[in-house]
N, C-alpha and C positions, 0 to 999 in steps of 0.2 A: 692508794687501792691500785693494784696491780691489773691489769688486763690481759687476759689470753689472746694473744695475737691470731692463735689458729681459730678460737672461738670467734673473733671479730672478723674473720676474713674468709676462708674456704666454706663453712657451712652456710654462712650468710650469701654467697655468691651462689651455692648451689641451690639453696632454697628459692633464690629469685629466678635463677636460670630455668629450674624445673618450670616454675610458675609461668615465666615467659614461653617455653615450650607449650604448655597447655593453652596459652593466649594464641599462639600460631595456629594450633589445631582448630580454634574457633574462627580464626581469621580464614583458615583455608575452607571450612565448612560454609562460613558466610560468602566466599568468592563463588563455590561451587552452586550454593543454593540460588544466588541472584545471577549466576551466569556471568561473573565478573572475571576478566582475564586475572587471575592471580598476580602477575607481575605488576598490574596497576597497583595492587595494596603493597607489594614489595618495594615498588619503586616510588611510592607516595612519600611526599612532603609536607611538613606541616606550612612551611613558607618557600619561597623559590631559593633562598640562600642557605636553607638548611639541608643538612644530609638527608638521603632517602632513608626509609625504615630498613632496609636490607642491611646497610651500612651502620646504623644505629645499634644493630644486634652483633655485628662484626665487631665494633668498638667496645660493647660491653663484654662480649668474650675476651677481647685483648685486655681489658682492665682487669679481669678476675684472672685470668691465666698468669698474665705479667705479674700482678702483685703476689699471687702465691709463689711462683718462682722467683722472684728477687728476694722476698722474705726469708725463703727457703735455701737461697744461695746457688740456684741452680739457672742453666739457660733458658731464656724464654721461648718457647716453640714458635715457630713461625707458621702463620697460615696464610694462603695466597689472595684471600678477599674476593674471592671470585662468585660466592654464592649470591642467587638470585631469587630461587624458588623457595618456598615454604620448606619442602623437604631438604635442601641445600642448607638452608638456615637453621634447621632443627639438627641436623648431623654437626653442623659448626658448633652448636650448643653441647651436643653430647660428647664431641670430642674435647670440648672445654671441660665438662664435668668428669670424664675419665681422669684428665691430667690433674685437676685438682683435689680429685678425689684419692689420688695416691700420695698426698701429703698430710700426715697426721701432727699433732702437738709436738712432737720430739724433732719435727724438722721446722716449724715455725715459731713455736714459743722462744722467748728469748731474743726476738730480732727487734725489740723495742727500740733499741739504741744502735742499731746495726746502720752503717752509712750505706745509703742509696744515692747513687748518682745519676741523673738522666740529663739529656740533651734537649734543650728547648731553645728554638731559633739558634742553634749553633752553640749556645753557651751551655755550660755544665751548672746544674743545679743540683745541691746536695740536700738531702732529708735524712732524718733518723727514721727506723722503720715505722714508729708510731706517725710521725708527721707525714710521712708518705701515704700509710694506710688510711689513716683519719682524715687527713686534710685535702689529700688528691685523690687517692684512688676511690673509697667508697663514694664522695660526691660525685666524681665521673661516671662509674659503673652506674649508680642510681639515675643519672641524668640522663644516659643513653637508654636505658631500660624503660624510663617513664617516657621519653620521647618517642620510642617505638610504640610502646602503649598508647600514648597519645594520638599518634597518626593513625593507628587502627580503629580507634573509639571515635577521631574525627570521620573516618570513613564508613561509619555506620555499623562497625562489628560490635556485636552485643556482649560487651565485657564490662565490668565493672571494679570496684575496689577489691572485691573479695577475690576476684582473678587476679589482681596485682600483687595481693599480700599472700593469698593462698589460705588454706585451713592452718589453724595453729596447732 
C-alpha cells in the first residue's frame, strides 16, 4: 500500500493547527473572564523542567513547516521564537498555515524515499522521507500540541477532546 506523503502531512498539520488556534481563543477568553494575566497561561509549564506553553506551540509550528519544507525540498522558513501573547502565538500558527498551504501533492508526494539529513547533537542522522515524517515529525508535532493542550487544561481552561480533535 502506498501512502500519499502530502495527505499524511500538510492537511493533518493544518487541521490540528486550526484546532489549536480555537483552543487559544478559549484560553484567551478564560484569562479575560477570570482576570488572569494571559502571560501566566502562555508561560505555564506542566513541570518545572518542561518548556512553557508558548514554546510548545512554537515547536509544533516548527515541526509542521519543517516537515513540509524538507519533503518538498525547499528551505525551512525561520521564525524568531519571540511569541508570548495569545495574539502572537495565533499569528505564528497563521504564518505556518500559509506556508504549509502553499504545497500540494505535486510538491510532496513521491518523497517517501527522499534522503533527509538532520543534525542531532552535532551528528548527522539520515532518514528516508517516510521515516522522517511518520517516525519523527508526526509524533513530535502531536507531542507539542498535546502538551500545549494539557497545560491549558491543567490551568482550568474549559477544553476537551472535541476541541483537540475538532469536528470531522
